[in-house]
Each structure stands twice: as C-alpha cells, then as structure tokens.
Phi, psi and omega in degrees: 000137182287152187299315181301319181293320179298316179297325179295317179295319179297323178298320178296320181294330182277348179293143178295147178297147180299128180280152181291151177298141180298148179291131178246120183277122177264090185299323182296313181290326177297312179301318181297318180296313181295314183299321180289309183296330182260020179277158177301330180301328181272003168052036178075011175051042176288134177303150178058039179225174174300328176299321176295315181306313181293320182294312181297318178298319181298314182291317179300315180296323179296314179296321178296314183298321181280354174089018175284150176282159175301141183277344184233077181069248180258015183226148173278353184246143170246120179295129178240098181291126185221165169251137175256113187243121178242113180279140174296121185279355177273069180226157177228146174258125179245127177233105186060237179270356182276141178232127183240146185262138178298142177092298182281326183252326183205166169229153178208138177206178179214158171250356176288142182272077180222144181295336176203150175237127184238132169259115183242100184051050181279125181298135181261130181235132175267120184243031177061243179267356179064038186246136171235096187230089183303324183293340175258004181063041188227129176210099180289346181263002181295131173076013179220141181257119180247012183302125178074006186255175176257124179254141172248135183210173184256152179277163183068199183223172186298337178298317179294318183296321184269338187057026179263116182297346179270354179255115188051240176243031179064228184295335183281123180295139169263174178297337179295344179271349184282145179298329179298317178296319183303315179293318182298314183290320178299322177295319178297329180278354176092008180293156178264330183216151176229134170236116180272130180280121182272130166222137190300314185297306181289333178282330180082012176201160183281173179299331180300326178291317177301313182296311181295329184275346188233000181249015176237191180297136178238168186226156178202152166289160183234126177263180185294338180262016180056037175063028181292343177280349178283161178297141184293311180239121178258104188234163171228151172226149177295154177303316181296327177294317178300318179300319180293319181296314181293324177297320177296335178270004181078025184234156175257107184301314185295332174280320183294327182292336177292321178288333181291343180269003183248147177304144179092000178300140179245122177294157185207152173286145177268358182056037176232157181243143178253140176229130183195144171233123177254109179265137188235139168259120189241132176230125176268127185206177181245127172255182187220135159273149182232138180201147173240146187243132169253102187296142176284151184278316186250334179226065186294342181277353176260120188248142174242132186248131173244123197219157167204145178279139184269344188275160167220206190270000178073220181224157177232153176235119181224122182051048178065012177253124179264129175240129180252128179260091191285339176053055182293311176283315182252088010216036174299327180296322179288320179297316177298326176295318177298319179297320177299314180294322179297316179297318180299309184287331175293316178295320179296329184294342179297328179244333181225076181295145180290150176290317179263158176285146180237122178256125177253115193231159173216121186254161178273161164053039172292321187292345182245024174121029177058037188293311179298320179293321178298317180294318178299316181299325181275345184221046182296144179302332171231157178306143184298339177292347177265000177270116184290313182196161182230105180263135193225125176257127178225073179100114184258163175279098184276001178265210182289157176293157180231167185268019180216168172229140182279142175240128179257116186089152179219133183068029184267310180211166181291349176298338178298330177295321178296320178296315179302312184292320180293321178295316180299320179297334178267359183075027180247164177245159182265121182259125178296149178313116182286350180229060182298338178292346181276347178062038185297332182290351177258005194244017178218175194300332180299334182294324178297326178282328177300323178299337177263008175094000183272118180290151183213167172233140175247135176247112185214139180231019184301115174083347184286319180257356179227092184298346180273347191295304184299317184292323190234356183233324185300121181057032178230169184294345184276358179280075184246160174294139180232116182296348179276356176305135179277331177067015176297323178293322177298314183299313183290325180288322178293325176296320178295314180297320178301320178299313180296315180300316182300318181291312182294329182286344187235350178265185181256011188284143168239093184307135185260153168286143182261310184272150177298128182194169174298329180296314181295319179298317181296319179294320180297326178296334178270003178078023180250000000 
C-alpha cells in the first residue's frame, strides 16, 4: 500500500467519532402528552380500567407514529395477567375491647385470591422492625413462633431510629425498612397478618398517603397457588392506634420501640387477640406493559432500556363523590419524557443509528408494588443478562432548572460515573439523595430489574424543587397538570439523560455493581 493512502487511512482512524446531535426539547409536544395522560378523561390511569385502555392506546399509537418497532416480538404490548382486588371498606378491626375504623384508624387488604380473609381471635405479636438480616446480625423473629398469628411491627429500620451509621446504614433506609419487605418476611415466617405502625418521619409520608394507597382497588400478579404464600392481611395502623393497643396490653409503645432499635431486642406476644374480616371482590384480567424498540445496528442483542411507569391511582367513589387521581407529575411527566427521548433517538437513527438496541417502555401497576416491572423482569423479551442498564424516570422537575441533579444511592453501581460526567458536561453538580431515610431507590420500577442483576438509574424530583408537593399533591387529587409549569427542569434533565443514553447505546461498557449485594451476585451469575 502506498504511503500517502496509508497516512490518509490513519488520519481517518484518529478523527473523533461523530458526536450525537444535541437533544432538542419540544415543549409543545411534551405539554400535550402530559396534559392528555393526566386529563380526567384518562381517569387517573388505573390499571384494568377505561383509563388503562386509553393510556395504552395513546402510547402504542405514539410509538407507531414515530416509527419504532414493537417492543415485544410482533406487539407493542406485553400481557400482564393480574388480579384486581377490591376490599369491602365496611370493616372494623377489633382488638380485645378496642374497635378501630377502616381508613381513619387502619387499612387492610390482601393479595391472596380468596373471597374473604378472616382473623378470628388471632394472637398479636410485636416483632419490632420485623427484620431478619443475618449480614447485620439482626433477627427480630429469633425465639418466637408467629405461624398463623398477627404481627405488629414498625416501618423503616433501626438505622433510622438510632441515626447511628454503624447500625444498618444509619439514616439511609435499607430494603429491610420497606413495607414490601415487612410483608414478605412475615409471610416467610408463617404469619397470617401484618400491621405496620405508621409514623410520618420513618414512613416518609403522612397517613393520607397510606389511606389513599390502600383503601381502593389494588392489583397483584397471580401464581399457581393463588398467592397463598403471600401474607393474608396486609395492614397499616395509625401511631395513636398502636399506643392504644399496647396500653391495653399494659405496655408503653413509645418506650418499647426504643428498645426495639437496639441489638438483643426480644419480640413478644401482647396477649391480645385480633378480629377482622376482609371481604374481597376479585376480577382476573390482563393489563399491559407498552414498549417500542429502536433496533441496534451492530449489536442488536444488547439492549438498553429507557422507562417510566404509566399508571397512577385511578379514581375512587365515596359517598357519591368521585375523585380522580390524575398523577400529572407522578408519572405522566415521566412518560412524556420517555416519549421525547424516543422521538429524539428515532430521528437521530436516520444518520447515526445506535450500536445497541434501545427499548422505550412504560409499565403497568408500579403504584401497587412494581407489578408490571416484576413481570417484565421475569419475562423479558431478551434474557436479562443482555440488558445493559435500566434508566427510569419517576416524576420530573416541571419547574425551573436547577444547578444540580439528584443521585439515589451512592457507591451502588458504575452508572453513577455516567451521571457524574453528564452533570459536569452541563455545568451541574450531583446532589446526594437528601432523604435517604425514605428508601426511594427501592420504590420504583428499576428495583424489580435490580433484583435480576440489571443496574439502573432513577431520575426523580418529587418534592425536591416543590416543597408543597409531598404534603399536598403526592398520591392526592391535586397532582394535576398546570399550564404555568415552566418545564426548565424537564428540559435540562432530558438533555442529561439523552447524553447518558447516547454513550451507553454506542460504547462497549457493561456497567458493574460496586457494593456487595444480591444484585451484584445475580449479575455475576450472568457473567457480567
């Protein structure tokens, strides 16, 4: 080969790769998507409702219009078989001579596929935090038998209660502090019912959120045993109710809970009986995850997922009054963000197709336990070992832009490096989760994929830039679209996410888990 031609080829190889076109925010289409998805016509986007039908059709048509391929073989929809369970709200919890009213004093529901669940003189046992964590040397169930019994326990974990960084993770909630874990562990221990004692600080939300989230229709996946391995009664009680129950047992709850946060705590029976009947109206039906696929050019079997959950709390009817929970920020704002990113990368692919495939998804039933995400994780279109990362938007900053981006979790995975670099490129800094005690990284769809070893990032701004949001809008009827939103925060965050997506879609990196965890172990089993 002649020298001039060789030098020319070397020069081409040394040229920097063509950079992706900058993300351009289409504010008009974004507003239209949020306004439509959060309209009263969509009835709060409750799964298995007319609101779902409209939502799924809207998303499917959007993916078709932008030219994305179906995300699930030949379909944009993934069937998610679920049970729709509506508990009769005319129930009372009786403990000895005490009588408590549903909604104001307690909530109760079930995931078991049974017409009724009855507690008939069920022995009540206080099990502290209800945690069995060998790696922390902690077992609240040691030395006590709760089979067939009703357990009362506290939310969050001992680290939060003590604020001691040497206890669990100190102020930062671990998964052992989540209500989902409490129910799972109690079921493994053989208990029939669980009542979690609500307190606003450790729960991270007020009783109104508990009430709104647990006194309407709920959803669950259904196994071959009709979920009989799940806890029979999934309940919450007010702090004041717990005080009355413990007082009836001759105990001071507020003093006892202090000892429950210390090593060596011993769970104990309260020598009281619980009586309750939860009557259920059950409907077996199919809900849908929705996704569009942008196939990769050179490594199409390696997938990158960009996601937001499409569901919210639907609507309720109480005393002939209908309330619609439109969930404009949570999470119509996130779904509209995914649509913006999908349009951008589809248009970019005409000249710069991604090396890896990109799946743009919206799942069902996040609000009732990450159900759509769990089903996707167990029935992914490709094996989860082929999923590079799972990026998840759950509520955007619809106000003005800020000079930082929130990071949930620290030292968890190498994806944090991508977040750091993208923020730096925008002249922003990375702000650690200001409320690690809330356990937000365990409360959205990326967590279901993490359990399968797929690393993820969550983008969430709930309450951080709007101090009024958690108190008066989160999971309440006031979470509505507002035309006065400036959307500066949405624009800057979508540009940042686009930067991360572009890099992951075209490099050879497989981001690793950093800290020892079940997630890291699961990924290692897949050879990643």
